SERODO-352593 format. One line per 2 residues: their letters; for each residue z, x, y of N, C-alpha, C. Coordinates in steps of 0.2 Angstrom, whole numbers, plus 2048, in hexadecimal, padded with zeros to 3 digits. Each point is the difference from the previous one (the first is absolute). Example, Ala and Ser with C-alpha at 12.3 -4.5 7.8 and 13.67 -1.06 7.14 Angstrom:
% residues 2
as	827:842:7E4:800:7FC:806:800:804:806  7FC:7FE:805:801:804:806:803:7FC:805
This chain:
% residues 395
mt	800:803:7FB:801:7FE:806:7FF:803:805  800:806:7FF:801:804:805:7F9:804:802
da	7FE:803:807:7FB:803:801:800:807:803  800:804:7F9:801:807:802:7FD:805:805
aa	7FA:7FD:802:7FD:803:806:804:7FE:805  801:7F9:800:806:800:807:807:800:801
ds	802:803:7FA:808:802:800:7FF:807:800  7FD:803:7FD:800:807:7FD:804:805:807
hl	7FD:7FE:806:802:804:806:808:7FF:802  803:7F9:7FE:806:800:802:807:803:7FE
sp	804:801:803:806:805:7FF:804:7FD:7F9  801:803:7FB:803:7FD:7FA:806:7FA:802
dr	802:800:805:806:7FB:800:7FC:7FB:802  7FB:800:805:7F9:7FB:801:7FE:7FD:7FA
rr	800:804:7FB:7FB:7FF:7FB:804:7FB:7FB  806:802:7FE:806:7FD:7FD:802:7F9:803
sv	800:7FF:808:800:7FA:802:7FB:7FA:7FE  7F9:804:803:7FA:7FC:7FD:7FF:7FD:7F9
af	802:804:7FB:800:7FF:7FA:804:7FB:7FE  806:7FF:805:806:7FD:7FD:7FF:7F8:801
fy	7FD:801:808:7FD:7F8:802:7FC:7FD:7FF  7FB:806:7FB:7FA:7FB:7FB:804:7FB:7FD
vv	804:803:7FC:804:7FC:7FB:804:7FB:802  803:800:807:803:7F9:806:7FB:7FC:800
nf	7F9:801:802:7FC:7FC:804:7FC:7FC:7F9  7FE:803:7FB:7FF:7FE:7FA:804:7FA:7FC
lw	806:800:800:804:7FE:7FD:801:7FB:804  801:800:807:800:7FA:805:7FB:7FC:800
wi	7FA:803:7FF:7FA:7FA:802:800:7FD:7F6  802:801:7FE:802:7FF:7F8:803:7F8:7FF
sl	806:803:804:806:7FD:802:7FF:7F8:803  7FA:800:805:7FF:7FD:804:7FB:7FB:7FB
yl	7FB:801:7FC:7FA:7FB:7FE:800:802:7F9  804:802:7FC:803:7FF:7F9:7FE:7FA:7FD
yv	802:7F9:806:803:7FA:7FC:7FB:7FC:806  7FB:803:804:7FC:7FC:804:7FA:7FD:7FC
pi	7FE:801:7FA:7FB:7FD:7FD:804:7F9:7FB  805:7FF:7FF:803:7FB:7FE:807:7FD:804
lp	7FF:801:805:804:7FD:806:7FE:7F8:803  7FB:7FE:7FF:7FF:7FA:802:801:7FC:7F8
ly	800:800:7FC:802:7FF:7F9:807:800:7FE  803:804:803:806:801:800:803:7FB:806
iq	7FF:7FF:805:802:7FA:804:801:7FA:7FF  7FB:7FF:7FD:7FC:7F9:7FD:805:7FD:7FA
tt	805:806:7FE:805:7FE:7FB:808:7FA:802  7FD:802:808:805:7FC:804:7FE:7F9:804
tt	7F9:801:801:7FD:7FA:802:7F7:7FE:800  800:7FC:800:7FA:7FD:7FE:7FB:7FF:806
sl	803:801:805:7FD:800:806:7FA:807:803  7FC:7FD:800:7FA:809:801:803:801:806
gt	800:7FB:805:800:801:806:807:804:803  806:7FF:7FB:805:805:801:7FE:805:7FD
vg	7FD:801:7FA:7FC:808:7FF:7FE:803:804  7FC:7FC:804:7FD:805:805:805:804:806
ti	805:7FA:802:804:800:802:805:809:7FE  803:7FD:7FD:803:806:7FB:7FB:807:801
ls	7FD:801:7FF:7F9:805:7FF:7FF:803:807  7FE:7FC:806:801:801:805:805:803:805
ay	807:7FF:7FC:807:804:804:7FF:807:7FE  7FD:803:7FD:7FD:807:800:7FD:804:806
sl	7FC:7FE:803:7FB:801:806:806:7FE:807  802:7FB:800:803:7FF:807:805:806:803
pq	804:801:7FA:804:806:805:7FC:806:802  7FC:803:7FA:7FC:804:801:7FD:7FF:808
ll	7FE:7FC:803:7FD:7FD:806:805:801:805  805:7FE:7FF:807:800:805:805:806:802
fr	800:806:7F7:805:803:802:7FC:806:800  7FA:802:7FF:7FD:805:7FF:801:805:807
ip	7FF:7FE:804:7FE:804:807:808:801:802  805:7FB:801:807:803:800:804:807:7FC
ig	7FC:7FE:7F8:802:806:7FD:7FD:805:802  7FA:801:803:7FC:805:803:803:805:806
il	802:7FA:804:805:801:805:806:806:7FF  804:7FB:7FC:805:802:7FE:7FE:809:7FD
sd	7FF:7FF:7FD:7FD:805:7FC:800:808:806  7FA:7FE:805:7FF:806:804:807:800:805
rw	803:7F9:7FF:808:801:807:804:804:7FB  802:800:7FA:804:805:7FD:7FE:807:800
gr	7FA:800:7FE:7FC:808:7FE:802:802:7FA  7FF:7F8:7FB:804:801:7F9:7FA:7FE:7FB
rk	7FF:7FF:7FB:7FB:7FD:7FD:804:7FD:7F8  803:805:7FD:803:801:7F9:805:7FA:800
pl	803:800:803:806:7F8:800:7FA:7FA:7FE  7FD:801:805:7FC:7F8:801:7FB:800:7FA
va	7FE:806:7FB:7FC:800:7FC:803:7FD:7F8  809:804:802:805:7FC:7FB:802:7F7:800
ag	7FF:800:806:800:7F9:801:7F8:7FA:7FE  7FC:803:801:7FB:7FE:7FC:801:7FF:7FA
ii	802:804:7FD:801:800:7F9:805:7FC:7FC  807:7FF:803:803:7FD:7FE:7FF:7F9:802
lt	7FD:7FF:804:7FC:7F8:803:7FC:7FD:7FA  7FD:804:7FF:7F9:7FF:7FC:803:7FF:7F8
sl	806:803:7FF:803:801:7F8:803:7F9:801  805:7FF:808:803:7FB:7FD:7FF:7F7:801
ga	7F8:802:803:7FD:7FB:800:7FC:7FD:7FA  7FE:804:7FA:7FD:7FF:7FA:807:7FE:7FB
ls	806:804:802:807:7FC:7FC:800:7FA:801  7FF:7FE:808:802:7FA:801:7FA:7FA:7FE
la	7FB:803:7FF:7FB:7FD:7FE:803:7FE:7F6  802:804:7FC:802:7FF:7FA:804:7FB:7FF
la	806:800:805:806:7FD:801:800:7F8:804  7F7:800:804:801:7F7:803:7FE:7FD:7FA
kt	803:7FB:801:7FC:7F8:7FB:7FE:7FA:806  801:801:806:7FD:7F9:804:7FC:804:804
pg	7F9:7FB:805:7FD:803:805:802:804:805  807:7FC:803:802:803:805:803:809:7FF
ll	802:800:7FB:801:806:7FE:7FD:805:7FD  7F9:7FC:7FF:7FC:806:7FE:7FC:802:807
yl	7FF:7FC:804:7FF:800:807:802:807:803  806:800:7FF:806:805:805:7FE:806:7FC
ar	800:800:7FA:7FF:806:7FA:7F9:803:803  7FA:7FD:802:7FB:802:7FF:800:803:80A
ft	803:7FC:804:800:802:806:803:806:800  805:801:7FC:805:808:7FF:7FA:806:7FE
tg	7FD:7FD:7FD:7FA:806:7FD:7FC:801:805  7FD:7FB:805:7FD:802:804:803:804:806
vg	805:7FE:803:805:806:804:801:805:7FE  7FF:803:7F8:7FF:805:7FE:7FA:804:800
aa	7FD:7FB:7FF:7F8:804:803:7FD:801:805  804:7FD:805:7FF:801:806:802:807:805
fw	802:803:7F9:805:808:803:7F8:804:7FC  7FC:7FE:7FC:7FC:803:800:7FD:807:807
vv	7FF:7FB:806:800:803:808:802:806:7FF  806:803:7FB:804:808:803:7FE:804:7FA
fp	7FD:7FC:7FB:7FE:804:7F9:7FD:806:801  7FA:7FC:804:7F9:807:801:803:804:805
iy	802:7FD:806:804:806:804:805:806:7FE  805:7FB:7FA:802:807:7FE:7FE:806:7FC
fa	7F9:7FD:7FD:7FE:805:7FB:7FA:803:804  7FD:7FF:805:7FD:803:802:802:808:805
aw	807:7FC:803:805:807:802:7FF:805:7FF  7FF:802:7F8:800:805:7FB:7FA:805:802
fe	7FB:7FB:803:7F9:804:800:800:802:807  7FB:804:802:7FE:802:807:7FE:7F9:803
he	801:801:809:7FF:7F9:803:7F8:7FF:7FF  7FB:805:7FE:7F9:7FD:801:7FF:7FF:7F9
es	804:802:7FB:800:7FD:7F9:802:7F8:7FE  801:7FC:805:804:7FB:800:7FA:7FB:7FC
gr	7FB:800:800:7FA:7FD:7FF:7FF:801:7F6  801:806:802:800:802:7F6:806:7FC:7FF
ai	806:802:802:807:800:7FD:7FF:7F6:7FC  7FD:7FB:806:800:7F9:801:7FB:800:7F9
gl	7FB:804:801:7FC:7FF:7F8:804:800:7FB  803:806:7FF:804:800:7FA:805:7FA:7FF
in	805:7FD:805:802:7FA:7FD:7FF:7FB:800  7F8:7FF:802:7FE:7FA:800:7FD:802:7F9
fe	7FD:805:7FD:7FE:7FF:7FB:804:7FF:7FA  806:805:7FF:806:7FC:7FC:802:7F9:801
rs	7FE:7FE:804:803:7F8:800:7FC:7FB:7FD  7FA:804:801:7FA:7FB:7FC:801:802:7F7
la	802:808:7FF:802:7FE:7F9:805:7FE:7FD  806:800:805:806:7FB:7FF:7FD:7F9:7FF
li	7FB:7FE:803:7FE:7F8:7FF:7FC:800:7F9  7FE:805:7FE:7FB:7FE:7FA:806:800:7F9
va	805:804:802:803:801:7F9:805:7F9:800  803:7FD:808:803:7FC:7FE:7FC:7F8:800
tp	7F9:800:802:7FE:7F8:7FF:7FF:7FF:7F8  7FE:805:7FD:800:7FA:7F9:807:804:7FB
gg	803:803:804:808:804:7FD:804:7F8:801  800:7FD:805:805:7FB:800:7FD:7F9:7FC
gf	7FA:800:7FE:7FE:7FA:7FC:801:803:7F8  801:807:7FE:801:802:7F9:807:7FD:800
la	806:803:805:805:7FE:7FF:802:7F9:7FF  7FB:7FC:804:803:7FA:800:7FF:7FC:7F9
ek	7F8:804:7FE:800:7FC:7F9:803:803:7FB  804:805:7FF:802:803:7FA:808:7FC:802
lg	804:803:805:805:800:801:804:7FA:803  7FB:7FB:803:802:7FB:805:7FE:7FE:805
lv	7FF:7FA:806:7FE:801:805:806:803:805  804:801:7FF:806:801:806:800:807:7FF
np	7FE:805:7FA:801:805:7FD:7FD:805:808  7FB:7FE:801:7FC:804:805:803:803:806
fw	806:7FB:803:804:800:806:807:804:7FD  802:801:7FC:805:805:7FC:7FE:806:802
fa	7F9:802:7FF:7FD:807:7FF:7FE:802:807  7FF:7FB:803:7FC:802:807:806:802:803
al	807:7FB:800:807:803:803:801:807:7FE  7FD:801:7FB:804:806:7FB:7FB:807:804
fg	7FB:7FE:801:7FA:806:801:803:801:806  802:7FD:805:801:801:808:805:803:800
ii	806:7FF:7FC:806:802:801:801:808:7FD  7FA:802:7FA:7FF:805:7FE:7FC:806:805
gl	7FE:7FE:806:7FC:804:803:807:803:806  805:7FD:800:804:802:805:804:806:7FE
pa	800:803:7FB:802:807:800:7FB:804:801  7F9:800:7FF:7FB:804:801:800:800:809
ll	801:7FB:803:800:800:807:806:805:802  805:800:7FE:806:804:801:7FD:807:800
mt	7FD:802:7FB:7FE:807:800:7FA:802:804  7FF:7FB:804:7FA:802:806:802:803:805
re	800:803:805:803:804:806:7FD:7FD:804  802:7FC:805:7FF:7FC:807:7FC:806:806
tr	7F9:7FF:803:800:804:805:802:7FC:805  803:802:805:804:7FC:805:7F9:801:807
te	802:7F9:803:7FA:800:805:805:7FE:808  7FD:802:807:804:800:803:801:7F7:802
rt	806:7FD:802:803:7FB:802:7FA:7FD:805  7FF:7FA:800:7FB:7FD:803:804:7F8:806
pv	801:801:805:805:7FB:803:7FD:7FA:800  803:7FB:7FF:7FC:7F8:7FE:7FF:7FD:809
sw	7FB:801:800:800:7FB:805:7F8:7FC:802  801:7FA:803:7F8:7FC:7FF:7FA:804:803
tg	801:804:804:7FC:806:804:7FD:802:7FB  805:805:7FC:7FD:804:7FD:7FC:7FC:7F9
fr	803:7FC:7FE:7FE:7FB:7FA:7F7:7FE:803  7FF:7FE:805:7FB:7FD:801:7F9:805:800
mv	804:808:803:7FA:805:802:7FE:800:7F8  806:800:7FB:7FD:801:7F9:7FB:7FB:7FF
at	803:7FB:7FF:7FB:7FA:7FD:7FB:7FF:805  7FF:801:806:7FA:7FE:803:7FA:807:7FE
qp	802:806:7FE:7FB:803:7FD:7F8:7FF:7FF  7FB:801:803:7FB:7FD:7FD:7FE:800:7FB
ml	7FF:807:7FC:800:801:7F8:803:7FC:7FD  808:801:801:805:7FA:7FB:7FD:7F8:800
va	7FF:800:807:7FE:7F7:800:7F9:7FF:7FC  7FB:804:800:7FB:7FF:7FE:7FF:801:7FA
vs	804:804:7FB:802:801:7FA:802:7FB:7FC  806:7FC:804:805:7FB:800:7FC:7FC:7FF
im	7FB:7FD:803:7FD:7FB:800:7FA:7FF:7F9  7FE:808:801:7FA:801:7F9:804:7FF:7F9
av	807:801:801:805:7FF:7FA:800:7F9:7FE  801:7FC:807:800:7F9:7FC:7FB:7FD:7FD
ll	7F9:803:804:7F9:7FD:7FD:801:802:7F8  801:806:7FE:800:802:7F8:804:7FE:7FF
qf	806:7FE:800:804:7FC:7FB:800:7FA:7FE  7FC:7FD:806:7FE:7FA:7FF:7FA:800:7FA
at	7FD:803:800:7FA:801:7FB:803:800:7FA  804:806:801:805:801:7FA:802:7FA:7FB
fa	805:7FD:804:804:7FC:7FE:7FD:7F8:7FF  7FA:7FF:803:7FB:7FC:7FF:7FC:802:7F9
si	7FF:805:7FE:7FD:800:7FA:804:803:7F9  801:806:802:803:803:7F9:806:7FE:800
fg	804:7FE:804:807:7FF:7FD:800:7F9:804  7FA:7FC:7FF:800:7F8:803:7FC:7FF:7F9
ft	7F9:7FD:805:7FA:7FD:7FA:7FC:801:7FC  7FF:808:7FF:7FE:803:7FD:801:7FE:7F7
pi	807:801:7FF:802:7FD:7FA:7FD:7FA:7FC  802:7FA:805:7FC:7FA:801:7F8:801:7FC
ya	7FD:801:805:7FA:802:7FF:7FE:802:7FA  804:805:7FE:7FE:805:7FB:801:7FA:7FA
tg	806:7FD:800:801:7FC:7FC:7FB:7FA:7FE  7FC:7FE:804:7FB:7FC:802:7F9:803:7FC
lg	800:805:800:7FB:804:7FD:801:801:7F6  807:7FE:800:801:800:7F7:805:807:800
at	803:803:807:804:806:7FE:808:7FF:7FC  801:802:7FC:805:800:7FD:808:803:803
sg	806:7FE:7FE:806:802:803:7FF:80A:801  7FE:800:7FA:7FD:809:7FF:7FC:802:804
dl	7FA:7FB:801:7FC:803:806:802:802:808  806:7FA:7FF:802:7FF:808:802:806:802
gi	806:803:7FA:804:803:800:7FA:80A:803  7FB:7FE:7FC:7FC:806:800:7FB:800:807
it	7FF:7FB:802:7FE:800:807:804:801:806  806:7FE:7FF:807:802:804:800:807:800
mi	800:804:7FA:801:807:7FF:7FC:804:802  7F9:800:801:7FA:803:800:800:800:809
nl	801:7FA:801:801:7FF:808:805:808:803  805:7FF:7FE:807:804:801:7FE:806:800
aa	7FC:802:7FA:7FE:808:7FF:7FC:801:805  7FB:7FC:801:7FB:805:805:802:7FF:805
sa	805:7FB:802:803:802:807:807:806:801  801:800:7FA:805:808:7FF:7FB:805:802
lg	7F9:7FF:7FD:7FB:806:801:7FF:802:807  7FE:7F9:804:7FD:7FF:807:809:803:806
sl	805:7FE:7FC:805:803:805:800:808:7FD  800:804:7FB:800:806:7FF:7FC:803:805
wa	7F7:7FC:801:7FC:804:803:7FF:7FF:807  804:7FB:803:7FE:7FE:806:7FE:805:804
vr	806:807:802:801:802:804:7F9:806:800  7FD:801:7FA:7FA:805:7FC:7FA:7FC:805
vq	800:7F9:7FE:7F9:7FC:802:801:800:808  806:7FE:804:800:801:808:7FF:807:802
ag	801:806:7FC:800:805:802:7F9:802:801  7FC:7FE:7F9:7F8:800:801:7FD:7FD:805
ig	802:7F9:7FF:7F9:7FC:807:804:7FE:806  807:801:800:802:7FD:806:804:7F9:7FF
dr	805:800:806:802:7F8:801:7FD:7FB:7FE  7FB:7FF:805:7FC:7FB:802:7FB:7FF:7F8
at	7FC:803:7FF:7FC:800:7F9:804:7FE:7FC  807:804:7FE:803:7FD:7FA:802:7F9:801
vi	802:7FC:805:803:7FA:801:7F8:7FB:7FD  7FB:801:802:7FB:7FC:801:7FC:801:7F8
vn	800:805:7FE:7FD:801:7F9:806:7FD:7FC  807:801:801:805:7FC:7FB:800:7FA:800
at	7FF:7FE:807:803:7F9:802:7F7:7FB:7FC  7FA:803:800:7FB:7FD:7FF:800:800:7F8
lv	803:804:7FD:801:801:7F8:804:7F9:7FD  805:800:805:805:7F9:7FE:7FD:7FB:7FF
ga	7FB:800:809:7FD:7F9:7FE:7FB:7FF:7FD  7FD:805:7FF:7FA:7FF:7FC:802:7FC:7F8
tm	806:804:7FF:801:7FD:7FA:805:7F8:801  800:7FF:805:803:7F9:803:7F8:7FC:7FE
fa	7FD:801:804:7FA:7FC:801:7FC:800:7F8  801:804:7FC:7FC:7FF:7FA:804:7FE:7FB
tp	809:7FF:800:802:7FB:7FC:7FD:7F9:7FD  800:7FE:805:7FE:7F8:7FE:7F8:800:7FB
fi	7FC:806:801:7FC:801:7FC:800:802:7FB  806:802:7FD:801:803:7FA:801:7FC:7FA
ss	7FE:800:7FC:800:7FC:7F8:803:802:7FB  802:806:801:804:804:7F9:805:802:801
vh	806:800:7FE:805:802:7FF:7FF:80A:802  7FB:802:7FA:801:807:800:7FE:802:806
vl	7FB:7FC:804:7FC:805:806:806:7FD:806  804:7FB:7FF:805:800:805:805:806:800
mv	803:802:7F9:804:806:800:7FC:805:803  7F9:801:801:7FC:806:801:801:800:809
vq	800:7FA:803:800:7FE:805:808:803:803  804:7FE:7FE:808:804:801:801:807:801
la	7FB:803:7FE:7FF:809:800:7FF:803:808  7FC:7FA:803:7FE:801:805:805:7FD:806
fg	7FF:7FA:800:808:7FF:803:805:802:801  802:801:7FA:807:805:800:7FF:806:801
fg	7FB:804:801:800:806:804:801:7FF:807  7FA:7FC:802:7FE:7FE:806:807:7FF:803
sg	805:7FB:7FE:805:7FE:804:807:806:800  7FF:806:7FA:805:803:800:7FE:805:804
vl	7FA:802:803:7FE:806:805:804:7FC:807  7FD:7FA:7FF:801:7FA:808:806:802:801
gt	805:7FE:7FB:807:7FE:802:803:808:7FF  800:805:7FC:803:805:803:7FE:804:807
ml	7FA:7FF:804:7FE:802:805:801:7FE:805  802:7F9:800:804:7FA:805:806:804:802
ma	803:7FF:7F9:807:801:802:800:809:802  7FD:807:7FE:801:805:802:7FC:800:809
lg	7FB:7FB:803:801:801:805:805:7FD:805  802:7FA:7FD:805:7FE:804:806:805:803
ir	803:806:7FC:804:803:801:7FB:808:806  7FC:7FF:7FF:7FB:806:802:804:801:807
gl	800:808:802:802:7FF:807:806:7FF:803  805:7FD:7FA:806:7FE:804:805:805:7FE
pr	807:803:803:803:805:7FE:805:7FA:7F8  802:804:7FE:802:7FF:7F9:807:7F9:803
sq	805:802:804:804:7FC:803:7FE:7F9:800  7F8:7FF:802:7FE:7F9:803:7FD:7FD:7F9
qa	7FF:803:7FB:7FA:800:7FB:802:7F9:7FB  808:7FF:801:804:7FA:7FB:7FC:7FB:804
ta	802:7FF:806:7FF:7FA:804:7FA:7FE:800  7F9:805:800:7FC:800:801:7FC:7FC:7F8
mg	803:804:7FB:7FE:7FE:7FA:803:7F7:7FE  806:7FF:803:802:7FA:800:7FC:7FA:805
vf	7FD:802:804:7FC:7FB:803:7FA:7FF:7FC  7FD:807:7FD:7F9:800:7FD:802:7FB:7F9
qa	805:800:7FF:803:7FE:7F8:800:7F6:7FF  804:802:80A:802:7F8:801:7FA:7FB:7FE
iy	7FC:803:806:7F9:7FD:803:7FC:7FD:7F9  800:805:7FA:7FA:800:7FC:803:7FB:7FA
ai	808:7FF:801:801:7F8:7FC:7FE:7FA:800  7FD:800:806:7FE:7FB:806:7F8:7FE:7F9
gm	7FD:805:7FE:7FA:800:7FC:804:7FE:7F8  804:802:801:804:7FE:7F8:801:7F9:7FF
mt	803:7FE:805:803:7F8:801:7FB:7FD:800  7FA:800:806:7FD:7FD:7FF:7F7:7FF:7FE
gp	7FF:805:7FA:7FA:801:7FB:7FE:7FC:7FD  807:7FC:7FC:7FE:7FD:7FA:802:7F9:803
mv	806:7FE:806:7FF:7FB:804:7F9:7FB:801  7FE:806:805:7F9:7FD:802:7FA:7FF:7FC
sg	7FF:804:7FA:7FC:800:7FB:802:7FA:7FC  804:7FF:7FF:801:7F8:7FE:7FF:7FB:802
fv	7FF:801:808:7FE:7F9:803:7F8:801:7FF  7FC:805:800:7FA:800:802:7FC:7FF:7F8
sr	805:801:7FB:7FD:7FF:7FB:7FD:7FA:7FD  7FB:7FE:7FC:7FE:7F8:800:801:7FF:7F9
gs	808:7FD:800:7FF:7FF:7F7:801:808:7FB  7FB:7FE:7FC:7FF:805:7FB:7FA:804:804
dl	7FE:800:804:7FB:804:803:803:803:806  800:809:7FD:804:805:804:7FC:804:802
ap	7F8:7FF:802:7FC:803:804:802:800:807  802:7FC:806:802:801:804:805:804:802
vf	805:802:7F8:806:803:802:7FD:807:801  7FB:803:7FC:7FE:808:800:7FA:801:806
yl	7FE:7F8:803:7FC:802:804:806:802:808  804:7FD:801:806:802:804:802:807:800
ag	801:801:7FA:803:806:7FE:7FC:806:802  7F7:7FD:800:7FC:807:800:800:800:808
av	800:7F9:804:7FF:802:807:805:802:803  806:7FE:7FE:807:805:801:7FF:808:800
sv	7FD:801:7FB:7FE:808:800:7FB:801:802  7FC:7FC:803:7F9:802:806:802:805:805
al	804:7F9:802:807:801:807:802:805:800  805:804:7FB:803:804:7FF:7FB:807:800
aa	7FC:800:7FE:7FA:804:802:7FC:800:808  7FF:7FB:801:7FD:801:807:807:805:805
ma	808:7FE:7FF:803:802:803:801:806:801  7FC:803:7FB:7FF:808:800:7FB:803:807
fl	7FE:7FB:803:7FC:801:806:802:801:806  80A:7FF:7FE:805:802:806:7FE:806:803
pv	802:801:807:801:807:803:804:803:7FE  805:7FF:7FD:806:804:7FA:7FE:804:7FA
fs	7F8:7FD:7FF:7FF:802:7FC:7F8:805:7FE  800:802:807:7F9:804:803:800:807:7FE
rk	807:805:7FF:800:805:7FD:803:800:7F8  7FD:806:800:801:802:7F9:807:805:801
ve	806:7FC:7FD:806:806:801:802:7FE:7FA  803:806:7FE:805:800:7F9:805:7FD:7FF
i	803:7FB:7FB:806:7FD:7FE:805:804:7FB
C-alpha cells in the first residue's frame, strides 16, 4: 500500500509514521463501509417504510455538511491533528456499535448520524498525512491516501456481505467497530508534525474560504460527487439489474469501479504534471461524461463492467486532483480549514445526486438519470476554462 518512490526520501521517523498511518486509514475506511451494502436490509428489520429507510440513510451525509468546516477550523486553531483523527476513529466505531445495538428506527437514525459525525473528521486525515511530506508533495500524498481509501472500499464492499451471509446480518457492525478501534494503537505509533496555531476569526476564515481556486474546485467537486452518487452509488446497480445482472455481478461492477478509481488516484499527480491542470480536468471530466451518455445504450452487463473502468479512472484522477488543488499554495496552518470547506461543499453533491436523479427518472426508464449525470460532467469540464486553470502548476 505504500509508494516506495514517494516515501524513500523521508527520514526513518517519518517513514515509520507514514507506514503506521496507512494502517490507521485502511482500517478506518473498512470500519466505515463494511456494513454499507447490507445497511438498508438491516434497517428494514425495524420498519416497513421505505421513507424511513431513506431518512435513516440520509443521516450519514447531514453531519458531514454541518461539521466539516468547524472541524477544519478547530484543527487549524489548535495546531494539532492527531487527537481529532482519534476522535473520528472513536466516533465511527461508536456509531457502528450503536447500529448493532439499535432496535428502533429512532435509535438507528442517531447511530447513523454518529457515524456521519465520525466521517466528518476525514477533513483532518489527509492534512495529518501530508504533513510528513514536503509542502510541494502534498498532491502526491493526497493521491496515496486516496488510493488506499479505494483499496479499503474494495475490501469492505464484498467483505460486509460475506460476513452477513455467513454470520448473520448484525455481525458486520460488530466487526466494523472492532476494525476502527484496532487502528488506535497504530495511530499512537505516529508522530505528529505540529503546525502553527491559526487564530479563529471571521476575516481569516473568509480569506481562506474565498480563495478563487478553492471555490472553483469545491464547486467542481459537487458536480463530480453528483455524477458519482447518481450513478455507481445510485442508479447504475438498478440499471444493471434490469440487464439481468446478479448480486455477484453488482459486486463486480462496484469493485471494478473502485479499483479503477484507486489507480486514478495514484496516477493523478503524474497525469497533471504531464498535461497540466486544465487539460487534466477536461480529459477526465469528458471521460466520465462519455460513460454516462453511453450507459443508456448498453445492453450487456459485461460491457457495463468495462465502462466502469473508464468512469472509475476518470473520477479517481479528478477527485484527487481537486482535493490537492483546494489546499495548493496555502500554509499548513490553514489547510485543514480549506479542506473542511472543500469537503463540506462537495457533500452537497453526495446528497443531491441520488435525490434529484430519482425525480428525473421516468419509472423504469433510467436514461434521463445518466443523461443528467453526463451533462453535469460536461459542466465540470467547462469549468476548466476558468482563469484559475490558465497556468500549468505543480500540485
